[in-house]
C-alpha positions in Angstrom: 8.3 1.3 -13.2 9.5 4.2 -10.6 11.2 2.6 -7.5 9.3 3.8 -4.7 12.6 3.2 -2.4 15.0 4.5 -4.9 16.2 8.2 -5.6 17.3 7.9 -9.3 14.8 10.3 -10.3 14.8 12.8 -7.6 15.3 16.5 -8.2 17.8 18.4 -5.6 14.4 19.4 -3.7 14.1 18.3 0.2 11.1 18.9 2.3 11.8 21.9 4.6 10.3 21.6 8.2 9.4 24.2 9.6 7.9 24.5 13.2 5.8 28.4 13.2 4.8 29.6 9.4 5.7 28.3 6.0 5.1 29.8 2.1 5.1 27.8 -1.2 4.8 29.6 -4.4 5.8 29.0 -8.1 8.8 31.8 -7.8 11.1 32.5 -5.1 10.8 35.8 -5.0 7.0 35.3 -4.3 7.9 33.2 -1.5 10.4 35.6 -0.1 8.0 38.2 -0.1 5.1 36.4 1.3 7.4 34.9 4.2 8.4 38.7 5.0 4.6 39.2 5.8 4.5 36.7 8.1 7.9 37.6 10.0 6.2 40.8 10.2 3.1 39.1 11.9 1.2 38.7 9.0 -1.0 36.1 8.5 -1.5 33.3 6.2 -4.1 35.8 4.1 -2.1 38.5 3.9 1.2 36.9 3.0 -0.9 34.4 0.4 -2.1 37.7 -1.4 1.3 39.2 -1.3 2.7 36.6 -3.1 -0.4 36.3 -5.8 0.2 40.1 -6.5 4.0 39.4 -6.9 3.5 36.1 -9.0 1.5 38.5 -11.4 4.6 40.3 -12.1 7.1 37.5 -12.0 5.4 35.0 -13.9 4.4 37.8 -16.4 3.3 35.9 -19.2 1.1 33.0 -17.5 -0.5 35.5 -14.1 -2.4 38.6 -15.0 -3.0 41.5 -12.5 -6.2 41.7 -13.9 -6.7 38.1 -14.4 -7.7 35.5 -12.2 -7.7 34.2 -8.6 -9.5 31.4 -7.0 -8.5 31.2 -3.5 -9.2 28.5 -0.9 -8.7 29.7 3.2 -9.0 27.3 6.1 -9.4 29.4 9.3 -7.3 28.2 12.1 -11.0 28.0 13.9 -11.9 25.4 11.1 -13.8 26.8 9.0 -12.9 26.6 4.9 -14.7 29.4 2.3 -14.1 29.5 -1.2 -13.5 33.2 -3.0 -14.3 32.6 -7.2 -11.8 35.6 -8.0 -13.1 35.0 -11.4 -14.8 37.6 -13.9 -18.3 37.0 -15.6 -19.0 37.9 -19.4 -19.8 41.3 -19.9 -23.5 41.9 -19.3 -23.8 43.0 -23.2 -22.4 40.9 -25.4 -24.6 38.4 -26.7 -24.9 34.7 -26.6 -24.4 33.7 -29.6 -22.4 36.1 -30.8 -19.3 33.8 -31.3 -21.7 31.0 -33.2 -23.4 33.8 -35.4 -20.0 36.1 -36.3 -17.3 33.9 -35.4 -18.0 30.6 -36.8 -18.4 29.2 -33.6 -14.8 30.2 -32.7 -13.5 32.4 -29.8 -11.2 34.8 -31.9 -7.8 36.0 -30.0 -8.2 39.0 -29.2 -10.6 41.4 -27.3 -13.6 39.7 -27.7 -12.6 37.3 -25.1 -12.5 39.0 -22.2 -14.5 39.1 -19.4 -14.4 41.2 -15.8 -11.0 41.4 -14.5 -11.3 39.6 -11.2 -8.2 39.5 -9.3 -7.9 42.8 -7.9 -11.4 42.1 -6.4 -9.9 38.8 -5.1 -7.0 39.6 -3.5 -9.1 42.5 -1.5 -12.1 41.0 -1.0 -10.0 38.3 1.2 -7.5 40.8 3.1 -10.9 42.7 4.0 -12.5 39.5 5.4 -9.4 37.5 6.7 -6.4 39.6 6.4 -4.8 42.2 8.6 -2.5 44.3 6.5 -3.9 47.1 4.2 -3.1 47.3 0.6 -0.2 49.2 0.3 1.6 46.4 2.8 0.9 43.5 0.8 1.3 44.7 -2.7 4.5 46.8 -1.8 6.6 43.4 -3.2 4.7 43.3 -6.6 5.3 47.4 -7.0 8.6 47.1 -6.5 8.9 44.1 -8.1 7.1 45.7 -11.3 9.0 49.4 -11.1 13.1 48.1 -10.3 12.1 44.7 -12.4 13.7 41.9 -11.6 16.1 38.9 -13.2 14.4 36.6 -16.1 14.7 33.0 -15.7 14.3 30.3 -17.9 10.5 29.8 -17.9 9.7 33.5 -18.6 12.4 33.4 -21.4 10.9 30.3 -23.3 7.8 31.7 -22.6 7.7 34.7 -23.8 10.2 33.6 -27.1 7.1 31.0 -27.5 4.4 33.4 -28.0 6.3 36.4 -29.1 3.6 36.4 -32.2 1.2 37.2 -30.0 2.8 39.8 -28.4 3.1 41.5 -31.3 -0.3 42.3 -32.4 -0.5 44.9 -30.0 2.0 47.8 -29.4 0.9 47.8 -26.0 1.7 44.0 -25.7 4.7 44.4 -27.7 6.3 46.7 -25.1 6.4 45.5 -22.4 7.0 41.1 -23.2 9.5 42.3 -26.4 11.3 45.2 -25.2 13.9 46.6 -27.8 11.9 44.2 -30.5 13.3 41.0 -29.0 12.0 38.5 -26.4 14.1 38.7 -22.8 17.1 36.7 -22.5 17.9 35.1 -19.1 19.3 37.1 -16.8 18.3 40.5 -18.1 16.1 42.7 -16.2 12.5 42.7 -16.9 10.2 45.5 -15.6 6.9 46.7 -16.1 6.7 50.3 -15.7 3.1 50.6 -16.4 1.7 48.1 -14.1 3.9 49.8 -11.3 1.6 52.7 -11.9 -1.4 50.6 -11.9 -0.3 49.2 -8.6 0.7 52.8 -7.1 -2.7 54.8 -8.2 -4.5 52.0 -6.0 -1.8 52.3 -3.0 -2.5 56.0 -3.5 -6.1 55.6 -3.6 -5.9 53.9 -0.1 -3.8 56.4 1.6 -6.0 59.5 1.1 -9.1 57.5 2.2 -8.9 57.1 5.8 -11.5 55.6 7.8 -9.2 52.5 9.0 -8.3 49.6 7.1 -11.4 48.3 5.7 -12.3 51.9 3.7 -8.5 52.0 2.7 -9.2 48.7 0.9 -12.3 49.4 -0.7 -10.9 52.5 -2.3 -7.6 50.6 -3.5 -10.4 48.0 -5.2 -12.5 51.5 -6.5 -9.7 53.0 -7.9 -9.5 50.0 -10.4 -12.8 48.9 -10.9 -14.5 52.5 -10.5 -11.5 55.1 -11.1 -8.7 56.3 -14.0 -7.9 52.3 -14.2 -11.6 51.0 -15.1 -12.0 54.1 -17.5 -8.6 53.6 -19.2 -10.1 49.8 -20.0 -13.2 50.7 -21.2 -12.3 53.7 -23.4 -10.1 50.9 -24.8 -13.3 48.2 -25.5 -15.7 50.9 -26.6 -13.2 52.4 -29.3 -11.7 48.9 -30.2 -15.7 47.0 -30.8 -15.0 45.2 -27.1 -18.1 44.7 -24.5 -17.0 45.6 -20.9 -18.3 49.3 -20.0 -18.5 51.0 -16.6 -21.4 48.7 -14.7 -20.0 45.6 -15.8 -16.3 46.7 -13.6 -17.9 48.6 -11.0 -20.9 46.1 -9.9 -18.7 43.5 -9.8 -17.5 41.4 -6.6 -16.0 38.1 -6.2 -18.6 35.4 -5.0 -18.0 33.2 -1.9 -18.8 29.9 -2.9 -19.5 26.8 -1.0 -17.0 24.5 -0.6 -17.3 20.9 -1.9 -16.3 18.5 1.0 -15.7 14.8 0.0 -14.6 11.8 2.0 -11.6 9.9 1.0 -9.8 7.1 3.7 -9.6 9.3 7.1 -9.0 12.6 5.0 -11.5 15.6 3.9 -11.0 16.8 0.4 -12.0 20.2 0.2 -12.7 22.0 -3.0 -14.1 25.0 -5.2 -17.3 24.1 -7.3 -18.0 22.8 -10.4 -17.6 26.6 -11.9 -14.0 25.2 -12.1 -13.0 22.1 -12.8 -12.0 20.9 -8.6 -14.5 18.7 -7.9 -12.7 16.2 -10.1 -10.1 15.8 -8.1 -12.3 14.2 -5.5 -13.9 12.4 -8.0 -10.7 10.8 -9.4 -9.6 9.8 -6.3 -13.4 8.1 -4.8 -13.5 5.9 -8.2 -9.8 4.7 -7.6 -10.5 3.7 -4.4 -13.9 2.0 -5.6 -11.7 0.1 -8.6 -9.0 -0.3 -5.8 -5.6 0.5 -5.7 -3.8 -2.1 -3.4 -1.6 -4.4 -4.8 -0.4 -1.8 -7.6 2.9 -0.6 -7.9 3.8 3.0 -8.5 4.4 4.3 -12.1 3.6 0.5 -13.2 1.9 0.4 -16.3 -1.0 -1.1 -14.5 -1.1 1.9 -12.1 -0.6 4.5 -14.7 -3.7 3.1 -16.5 -6.1 3.0 -14.1 -5.3 6.4 -13.2 -5.5 7.8 -17.0 -8.7 5.4 -17.6 -10.3 7.3 -14.2 -9.3 10.2 -15.0 -11.2 10.2 -18.7 -14.1 9.1 -16.7 -14.1 12.2 -14.9 -13.0 14.9 -17.5 -15.9 12.9 -19.2 -18.5 14.2 -16.4 -16.6 17.6 -16.5 -17.1 17.9 -20.5 -21.0 16.8 -20.2 -22.0 18.8 -16.7 -20.0 21.4 -15.6 -20.6 25.2 -15.8 -21.4 28.0 -13.5 -24.0 26.8 -11.5 -25.8 30.4 -10.9 -26.9 29.2 -15.2 -26.6 25.5 -14.8 -27.8 23.1 -12.6 -24.2 21.1 -12.2 -25.5 17.5 -10.5 -22.8 17.5 -8.1 -24.4 15.4 -5.1 -25.1 12.7 -7.6 -21.7 12.8 -9.8 -19.7 12.3 -6.5 -22.7 10.1 -5.4 -21.5 6.3 -4.2 -23.7 5.1 -7.4 -22.1 7.0 -10.2 -18.8 6.2 -8.5 -18.8 2.5 -8.6 -20.4 2.7 -12.4 -17.0 4.6 -13.3 -15.1 2.5 -11.6 -16.8 -0.3 -13.2 -16.7 1.0 -16.6 -12.6 0.6 -16.0 -11.2 -2.1 -18.1 -7.7 -3.5 -16.6 -6.5 -4.5 -19.7 -7.6 -1.8 -22.8 -8.2 1.7 -22.9 -11.5 3.2 -23.5 -11.5 5.0 -27.2 -11.4 8.6 -25.8 -13.7 10.5 -24.4 -16.6 8.1 -22.5 -19.8 9.0 -22.7 -21.9 10.6 -19.9 -23.3 8.1 -17.6 -26.7 10.0 -17.8 -27.8 13.5 -18.7 -26.9 14.7 -21.8 -24.2 13.7 -24.1 -22.4 17.2 -25.6 -21.0 17.0 -29.4 -17.2 16.8 -28.9 -15.1 18.2 -31.9 -13.3 16.0 -34.3 -10.2 14.1 -32.7 -7.0 15.5 -33.5 -3.2 14.8 -33.1 -0.4 16.0 -31.4 1.1 16.7 -35.0 -2.0 18.8 -35.5 -2.6 21.4 -32.2 -3.4 24.6 -32.7 -3.6 25.9 -29.3 0.2 27.3 -28.0 -1.4 28.6 -25.2 -1.5 31.2 -22.7 1.1 30.4 -20.1 0.5 27.6 -16.9 -0.9 29.7 -14.8 1.4 29.9 -10.9 0.3 29.0 -7.9 1.1 29.8 -4.1 0.4 28.2 -0.5 0.6 29.3 3.1 0.3 28.1 6.9 0.4 30.7 9.6 1.7 30.4 13.2 -1.8 30.3 14.1 -2.6 27.4 12.1 -4.8 29.8 8.8 -4.0 28.3 5.6 -3.7 29.9 2.2 -4.0 28.0 -1.1 -4.5 30.3 -4.4 -3.8 29.3 -8.5 -3.6 33.2 -9.9 -3.9 32.4 -13.5 -4.2 34.4 -17.2 -1.7 35.7 -19.7 -1.2 38.5 -22.2 -0.3 36.6 -25.5 -4.5 36.7 -27.0 -5.9 39.7 -25.7 -4.4 43.2 -26.1 -2.6 44.8 -22.9 -4.6 48.5 -22.0 -2.1 50.7 -22.8 -1.0 52.7 -19.3 -2.5 50.3 -17.3 0.6 47.3 -18.0 -2.4 44.6 -17.5 -4.4 42.1 -19.7 -8.6 42.3 -18.6 -8.7 38.8 -17.6 -9.0 36.7 -21.1 -10.6 34.2 -19.6 -13.8 33.8 -22.0 -11.2 31.6 -23.8 -12.9 28.8 -21.4 -15.9 29.2 -21.9 -17.5 27.4 -25.2 -18.9 29.6 -28.1 -22.5 27.3 -28.5 -24.3 28.8 -25.5 -26.2 25.4 -25.5 -23.2 23.9 -24.4 -23.0 23.6 -20.1 -20.2 25.9 -20.4 -21.4 27.7 -22.8 -21.3 31.8 -23.3 -23.6 34.1 -21.6 -23.9 37.7 -20.6 -23.1 37.9 -16.7 -21.9 33.8 -17.0 -18.6 32.4 -15.6 -16.7 30.4 -17.9 -15.7 27.1 -16.5 -12.2 27.5 -14.9 -9.5 25.0 -15.0 -7.5 26.6 -11.4 -8.9 24.9 -8.7 -6.7 25.3 -5.5 -7.7 22.7 -2.6 -6.8 22.1 0.9 -7.2 18.2 2.3 -7.8 17.9 6.5 -7.1 14.7 8.1 -8.9 12.9 11.0 -5.6 13.5 13.2 -6.3 17.6 12.9 -3.3 17.2 10.1 -4.0 20.2 7.0 -2.7 20.4 3.8 -3.0 23.2 1.0 -2.1 22.6 -2.3 -2.5 23.4 -6.3 -0.3 24.2 -9.5 -0.5 25.8 -13.0 -1.1 23.5 -15.7 -4.4 23.9 -17.4 -5.8 19.9 -17.9 -3.0 19.2 -16.2 -3.5 20.6 -13.0 -5.9 17.8 -11.5 -3.9 15.1 -12.9 -0.7 16.2 -11.4 -2.8 17.1 -8.0 -4.4 13.7 -7.8 -0.8 11.8 -8.8 1.4 13.7 -5.9 -1.5 13.4 -3.2 -1.6 9.2 -4.4 2.3 9.9 -4.5 2.6 10.8 -0.1 -0.5 9.6 0.4 -1.2 5.7 -1.0 2.4 5.1 -1.2 3.5 7.2 1.4 6.3 8.7 0.0 7.5 11.9 1.4 6.3 15.5 0.3 8.9 16.5 -1.5 9.5 12.9 -3.3 5.5 13.1 -4.1 6.1 16.4 -5.8 9.1 15.3 -7.5 8.2 11.9 -9.2 7.8 11.2 -13.0 4.4 11.8 -14.2 1.8 10.5 -16.7 -1.4 12.3 -18.0 -4.4 11.7 -20.4 -5.5 14.0 -23.1 -8.2 12.4 -24.1 -10.8 15.4 -23.9 -11.5 18.2 -25.9 -9.2 20.7 -24.0 -10.0 23.5 -22.3 -8.9 26.2 -23.6 -9.8 27.5 -27.5 -9.8 26.2 -30.0 -10.4 22.9 -27.5 -8.7 20.6 -29.0 -9.2 17.0 -28.5 -6.5 14.3 -28.4 -8.1 11.5 -28.3 -6.3 8.2 -26.6 -3.0 10.2 -26.4 -0.8 9.8 -23.6 2.1 11.5 -22.1 4.8 10.6 -19.7 7.8 12.4 -18.6 11.0 10.6 -19.6 12.1 9.1 -16.6 10.0 5.8 -17.1 11.2 2.4 -17.8 10.4 1.2 -21.3 8.3 -1.4 -20.1 5.3 0.8 -18.6 5.4 2.7 -22.1 5.4 -1.2 -23.7 2.8 -1.7 -21.0 0.3 1.5 -21.9 0.6 0.9 -25.6 -0.6 -2.8 -25.5 -3.4 -1.5 -23.6 -4.6 0.9 -26.6 -3.0 4.5 -25.6 -1.3 6.2 -28.0 1.7 6.7 -25.8 4.6 10.2 -26.1 7.2 11.3 -24.2 8.1 14.5 -22.5 11.4 15.6 -20.9 12.0 13.9 -18.1 10.8 17.5 -16.0 8.9 19.7 -17.5 6.7 22.1 -17.0 3.8 20.8 -18.9 3.7 18.1 -15.9 2.6 20.6 -14.1 3.9 22.2 -11.0 2.9 21.2 -8.0 3.4 23.0 -4.1 2.0 22.0 -1.0 2.8 22.4 2.6 1.4 19.6 5.1 0.6 20.9 8.5 1.5 17.5 10.5 -0.9 17.1 13.3 1.1 14.0 15.1 4.4 16.2 14.5 4.0 19.6 15.1 6.2 20.6 11.5 4.6 22.0 8.9 6.0 20.0 5.8 6.7 22.0 2.6 7.6 21.2 -0.9 8.0 23.2 -4.0 8.1 21.6 -7.8 11.7 21.6 -9.3 9.6 21.8 -12.8 9.9 26.1 -12.2 11.5 28.1 -10.5 9.4 27.8 -7.2 10.5 27.3 -3.5 9.3 26.6 -0.2 10.2 28.9 2.5 9.3 28.3 6.6 10.9 29.0 10.3 
């Protein structure tokens, strides 16, 4: 098992302590850009939106400027808001299209497109909670796209792995495979068409006049009603897609209720059941009900317990979660004491549940046939990114921008792929997360914020698809149950279960599969195997285990404790 007192498995990253403001994000250049905004007098929302747009340039294979951007904001006055930043299916798409014409699959290509939400989400957050203009906040993204930046290993590896996807469309290939090959580490990566798109939005803002709000709305209108929208719609009309002008012009990101759950002396704040956010709180409640006291960190007993609790919450996600505008998601019941107790009671300390548990109430959804890790069909659309910020006034920002570019076409001349997040809807419209016109896919990105009774606040989150909640649960418990330093909590080796249908088409189901980073003692693997888990090894530090960033504003010390995950080129910057 891992020895909490030992530093033998620690990566070089150390917790950074600041007193005024802090940012932590998935790339050091995005963090630097956000920090410059803070130094210039901007607030956490200004800085967070700056980093979020910059990440769409820097993590080009896993965050798209026209993708998704769910956001949580905690104001200095103590109000928390959740902005979905998630597009909907075009209003003209037939709900049964994929069942009727595509054999019950969501095919690669233009048909998985939903309305691009990220530009509207950033601008909405800036309009309602920021202080700066679009031009000021988007300047870093513009410069990075126009002038380029050095390719880093994660980007080089991601593009190389997905190059067959980029080669399907000339516009994708031109960006991601310049000169006909994947870029190499240290080469300059330039996105000229994306720079043009951002510049067009800036120009529209500067022409608008009438103050900051009018300028932000003009930048948004340029994307959703101007030349960018025209290019998107023309391409869809010519290539069998469903996006039309009214889908874009009438789209707005939605403020959604924040889900609040008590855990010890914390209030856990997550987004709603339109994403997987609430299962973070559910998992922590189940573990608290079962009991964590006496378990050694990352022992076989502890890992088994967490894995079994996660299987239970993934079952609830599978059988119940979907867009609450279309589906009655029984969150109060799922997070209530009776259900939590029942899920905890179903965990056997010495035996792993076979596959995904059944729902404890309601309709059981049919599961795909289980396969082995060697049969996995889903290569994946990159791993998302993340940014959190806390400013000098006490505002906190948490956002998880996402969407890749290897399984749907870039709109020529724009540098963007309108959100391909439809790949997280189920082809069967009868499924809670099934396809329907105007409906949101069930999103994996799920930014979170926790608030302690002493006034401390921590925004945190990560990339990683179905690994996101698993990593967030482990980091949170590392810090607040086992008492680790925040960066140590992030660095610690992770384990995972994949005993559920993957959230991404084609929804691979790896029943009983467990993956661990290769920093666990052999006795831990043996202990898990003895309990019935199919155990596999990851490298010692892998992005497959997600990459958590966090800032803990410690009300007792006054310090901003900031952590960035060594599993990606993340960086915290503090003052």
